[in-house]
Phi, psi and omega in degrees: 000133184280161178299322180297318178295314181298311180300318180298319179294318180295316181292330177292322181277331179228081191304331182268010184283147167255129184237126176244121183252140176228128176278109187285332186240000181073020184239009183055030183225342181235111190241153167242132177234133172248116183246122180243129182202140173293342179294344180279352183302132177078003180254148176288166178301319179298316179295321178298314180296321178298322178301317180293314180299321177298320179296331180280359170056041177080009179286337179298134180087352178240256178301323179247107186248356179217104179223115173270117190247134172233132177240151183203160171270150176296147180272000000 
């Protein structure tokens, strides 16, 4: 799954998110995503990650099997 596809899915699910993608292995298969959104306010880290996984529509563990995820509030 490409960075553009992943970023698009996250932005569709969390429209105000800023998404920064990094290819960890150079193979378009192992990704790091940093997702920043005001929608994360008042939510635990687990809840923030669940929001991102929900936006990915069940692709985790299938089409997308390696995603290192960091979530944050805008500064």
